[in-house]
C-alpha positions as CSV (number, residue, x, y, z in Angstrom):
1,M,6.0,-182.8,69.8
2,T,7.3,-184.5,66.8
3,V,5.7,-184.2,63.3
4,N,6.8,-186.3,60.4
5,I,6.1,-184.9,57.0
6,S,6.7,-187.3,54.1
7,S,7.7,-186.2,50.6
8,D,4.3,-187.5,49.4
9,S,2.3,-185.2,51.5
10,Q,4.3,-182.2,50.4
11,K,3.2,-183.0,46.8
12,D,-0.4,-182.8,47.9
13,N,0.1,-179.3,49.2
14,N,-0.8,-180.4,52.7
15,Y,0.8,-178.4,55.4
16,V,1.1,-178.5,59.2
17,T,1.1,-175.4,61.4
18,L,3.0,-175.7,64.7
19,Q,2.3,-173.2,67.4
20,I,5.5,-172.5,69.3
21,K,4.8,-171.5,72.9
22,E,6.6,-170.3,76.0
23,E,5.6,-170.0,79.6
24,Q,5.2,-166.5,81.0
25,L,4.9,-165.6,84.6
26,I,2.0,-163.4,85.7
27,L,2.4,-161.6,89.0
28,A,-0.7,-160.4,90.9
29,K,-0.9,-158.9,94.3
30,K,-3.9,-158.7,96.7
31,W,-4.4,-157.4,100.2
32,L,-4.9,-160.0,102.9
33,Q,-5.9,-159.1,106.4
34,T,-3.3,-160.5,108.8
35,G,-4.5,-159.0,112.1
36,D,-7.2,-157.1,113.9
37,V,-6.6,-154.4,116.5
38,K,-9.0,-152.9,119.0
39,I,-8.0,-149.6,120.5
40,Y,-9.6,-148.4,123.7
41,R,-8.9,-146.4,126.9
42,E,-9.4,-147.9,130.3
43,T,-10.1,-145.8,133.3
44,L,-8.7,-147.2,136.5
45,I,-10.3,-146.2,139.9
46,E,-8.1,-145.6,142.9
47,E,-9.3,-144.6,146.3
48,K,-7.1,-141.9,148.0
49,C,-7.2,-140.5,151.5
50,F,-5.9,-137.1,152.5
51,T,-5.4,-135.6,155.9
52,V,-5.6,-131.8,155.9
53,P,-5.2,-129.7,159.0
54,V,-7.8,-126.9,159.3
55,E,-7.8,-124.0,161.8
56,R,-10.5,-121.8,163.3
57,Q,-10.6,-118.7,165.4
58,E,-12.8,-118.3,168.4
59,L,-13.4,-115.5,170.7
60,V,-13.2,-116.8,174.2
61,I,-14.8,-114.9,177.1
62,E,-14.0,-116.2,180.6
63,K,-15.8,-114.8,183.5
64,T,-14.4,-115.5,187.0
65,I,-16.1,-114.5,190.1
66,H,-13.9,-113.6,193.0
67,V,-14.9,-114.5,196.5
68,P,-13.4,-113.0,199.6
69,T,-10.1,-114.7,200.7
70,T,-11.5,-115.5,204.1
71,S,-13.5,-118.2,202.6
72,A,-11.9,-121.6,202.6
73,Q,-12.5,-121.9,198.9
74,N,-10.4,-120.3,196.2
75,D,-11.9,-118.6,193.2
76,S,-15.0,-120.3,191.9
77,P,-14.8,-122.0,188.5
78,A,-14.8,-119.6,185.6
79,E,-17.7,-119.4,183.2
80,V,-16.4,-119.7,179.6
81,I,-18.2,-118.5,176.5
82,R,-16.8,-119.4,173.1
83,I,-17.9,-117.6,169.9
84,S,-16.7,-118.9,166.6
85,L,-15.3,-116.1,164.4
86,S,-13.8,-117.8,161.4
87,E,-12.7,-121.2,160.2
88,E,-10.8,-122.7,157.3
89,Q,-12.9,-124.8,154.9
90,V,-11.4,-127.4,152.5
91,K,-12.7,-127.2,148.9
92,F,-11.4,-129.7,146.4
93,T,-12.0,-130.0,142.7
94,K,-10.9,-132.8,140.3
95,H,-9.6,-132.1,136.8
96,W,-7.8,-134.1,134.1
97,V,-4.1,-133.6,133.6
98,P,-2.5,-134.9,130.4
99,L,0.1,-137.6,131.1
100,E,1.1,-138.5,127.5
101,D,0.0,-138.3,123.9
102,V,-0.4,-141.6,122.0
103,S,-0.4,-141.5,118.2
104,I,-2.2,-144.2,116.3
105,Y,-1.7,-144.4,112.6
106,K,-1.2,-146.9,109.7
107,Q,2.2,-146.9,108.0
108,Q,2.8,-148.3,104.6
109,I,6.1,-150.3,104.4
110,E,7.5,-151.6,101.2
111,D,9.5,-154.8,101.2
112,I,11.3,-156.4,98.3
113,L,10.3,-160.0,97.6
114,H,12.5,-162.1,95.3
115,I,10.8,-164.8,93.3
116,E,12.6,-167.6,91.4
117,E,10.6,-169.7,89.0
118,T,11.6,-171.9,86.0
119,L,9.9,-171.1,82.8
120,K,9.7,-173.4,79.7
121,R,10.0,-172.3,76.1
122,E,9.5,-174.3,72.9
123,E,11.8,-174.0,69.8
124,F,11.2,-175.1,66.3
125,L,13.8,-177.8,65.3
126,T,14.0,-179.7,62.1
127,S,15.7,-183.0,61.5
128,G,16.7,-184.6,58.3
129,P,18.6,-183.5,55.2
130,H,19.0,-179.8,54.8
131,H,18.6,-178.3,51.3
């Protein structure tokens, strides 16, 4: 901006005020959501087959009738009676066993951002004869 002031205007006590300015940089920060996370557990189902041998105890009573040896037949077939005394039974229960711990948390990380910007500044200059 150039302002010419003549010697005539100085005699009339007119004056001009110049506002000298400079640019200043204002920094502002704001949060911006950059992602969305959904956290869930998924239960997988797996069919398993087990083969478990079990035992039992029986009381066996065999009754054989003897016939005289003169007969052409040998001993007649035996009569068998079985009485169950005890047996193993399989009992199973299911329970959860921890496999691992997963920690979920937010972490604040600070980075350094370098900004370069050119700023302008005005100066007051005079031209003409100096007194």
